C-alpha positions, 0 to 999 in steps of 0.5 A: 209412429211405427204402426203408421209407417207399417200401415202406409207400407201395407196400403201401398205394398211398397215393402213387399215389392221393393225389398227383394230388389234392394237386397239383391242390389245391395248384395251385388254391390257388396260383391263388386266393391269387396276388395279383400284379397285382390292386391295386384301382383308385383310387377316383374322386371322386364327381361334385359335387352339382348346385347348387340354383337360387336361389329367385326374389326377390319384389319388396318392397312399399315402406312408403308412409310411408317413401316419402313421407318420402324424397320430402319429404326429397328435395324439401328439406322436412321429412318428415311422420312417420306418425301413431302411436297416442296413448300415455297418460301416467300421473300420479304 
């Protein structure tokens, strides 16, 4: 069977024209598909986000009534409560 195939190829001149093209295509595909030594590098962790600076703390304005009460308590006296608005009482 081989002589018949060789005779057919010779008559059509197939092998001599196609063989170099096929060999080149196969070699190129082998290079493209070759995956040896191409493992991806491990992903590096992203750098940590910068810490925001804390906002400056504004000094609290003390309540004058509270300061007077603390001062009187420290001096051993009874603290004077700040004046409150009068509450109207309902009669039954």
